[in-house]
C-alpha positions, 0 to 999 in steps of 0.5 A: 210752500211757495216762497215769494219773499226772502231777506238776504245779506249781500257783500261785494269784494274789497279792492286789493291794496296797491303795493310798495316795492322798488326795483332790485337789479344788479348794478342798479343801486337805486331802482325806481318804484315798481309796486303793482296795482291791486285787483278789483273786488267781486261785484254782486250781480242779480240775474233773471233765470227763466227756469225759476218761479220761486225764491225758495233757494234764498230761504235756506241761505242768507249770506252771500259775499263776493271775494276781495281783489288780490293785492298788487305785487312786486315788479309792477305785477297787477293783483288778480281781479276777484270773480263776481257772484251771480245770484239767480232770481225768477223774473218779476223779483223786486230787490229792495233795501231792507230798512227803507223798503226802497227799490234797488232793482226790478228784475223785469222787462228789459232788466235781466241782469243788474250789478247791485253792489260794485266791488271796490277798485284796486288801489294804485301801486307806488309806481304811480306816485313817483315825481321829479321831486319824489322819486322813491314814494313809500306809499301806495293807494289802498283798495276801495272798501267793499259794500254790504247790505241787507236786502229783501227780495219780493216776487211780484208775478208778471201777468196782464190780468189778475183774477180777484175776488173773495175766496171760493167764488170760482177763480181757480175753476175759471183759470183752469177752464181758460188756460193750461194752468192746473190749479188745485181746486177744492171747496175750502176758503183760502184754497189757493195759497199760491198765485197761479199763472196761465196763458189765454190763447184766442182765435183771431185775437191777442192772447194774454197772461192771467193770474189767479190771485189768492182770495182776499178778505176784509182787512187784507190791505192791513195784512189780515190773513195773508193780505200783503202776501197776495196783494203784491201780486196784483201790482203789475197787472194792467187789468182785473177780472173781478169774479163774484158768486152771482148766485150768492150760493154761500149767502154772500151779496155779490154787490157788497163783495165787489165794494169790499174788495175794491176798498181793500185795493184802494187802501193797499194802493190807490193806483191799482184801484184805478186800473180797468176792471170787468166783473165776471158774474160767476155761478149763473148755473146756480141761479134759481130765484124767481125774483129779480135776476142778480146779474141784472142787479149787478149790471144796474149797479156797475155798468153806469160806472163804466164797469162791464158785467159778464154773466158766466159759468165756470162749470158749464163754460157759458159766457166765458168766450165773450168775457175773454174777447172783451178783455183781450180788446181792452188790454190792446188799448193799454200800454203793452210794456211790463209795469216796472218799478223805478229804482229809488235806492242807489247803493253806489251813492248811499253806501260810499265809504260805509266801511269807514267808521271814525269818531270826531271829538273835541278835546281841550283846544284841539279836535281828535279824529280816530278810526281804524281806516284812518290809522291804516291810511296814515300808515302808508301815506307819505304826507311829506309829498304834495301828491300824498297829502292831496290824496289824504285830503281827498280821503278826508273829504270823501269820507265826510270827516271834514263835514263832521269837523265843521259840524263840530264847530272847527274854525280856521287855524284850529288844530286837528289830531289824528294819531301821531299827526297834527295839523292846522285846519284851513279851508 
């Protein structure tokens, strides 16, 4: 089964904590601080692998976590940085924050490698906090927390041209005739369940990449059938060849089919519906009617609207050359860059201190703040020093605790309690 979607959990590594230690040397009774810094936590990196064409690997394993940085040591020893974790994906993979659906990264075009979650920085050892007035600092900086996220991976194929149309109108036959692709072809509805890519080479003209997008049906934009699974692959195409059964060999009206498919494109993404189209009136070898030629009816309906109609036969090859050279010429007029989706979700900003839970409550005449990270911070922060207290104040500001206190109604002079610590609140 072609896998073009997956949901996975990713987590970067926590930074190693800085170390608290003091020099212990013979004849040096009061050695200074020599606690080393913690190492950096591992990043989570996504990288394009040209040899991949599905997300199948991510169907079998869901959780990926980088290692934590090593803690600092004595004698100014720096903790070891953790190794990054690199996740390989096929080109065209879009990484989204799962809950909001916002784009984090589009692994296309020039973007072949991107850090999605950064590992936490290592904390500074107590050697950095010595001052003239505080020569034996008994605290070190904790490592920055890890970041974690559920993300969805979506593979949106990269092709210049998309073949669209109802099932069984001859898209796969056309693709197999004009490219080196070898799609499975049979006379069944929804024959093609996977997008097939092929390269069109033309003498004396620029070639292009073409994708056979699986057959659409009414309601596809609402997810009927495999609608959304297929429609996402049209999002990068610059132009569409709309294939119809001009002979109406299955009793379908080709003009009605085109309007229905375009309505599905409009409902799914209006921007896609505005892209250039050309109509390939297929199966002309099956037209035996003595009435008005259905190809002429298609031309009369759509060419006044700027949509060219080419009569072709996927079986005999008639008309295909003219169609391909026209498409090549039209693509040459369009922007040559791959359509890349802009980043909408920035983990470094959105997930800042996501791993720092706390509770702010008012009890009688004081405000109580509690949480495991706060307790840990208080355990190794020397609030008697000016530098240590400034460091703790920054922690309260960056985690949003001060904002929460103000939202709870705190006023200047009110008392704040954090475990064994009490202080008066002043801006």
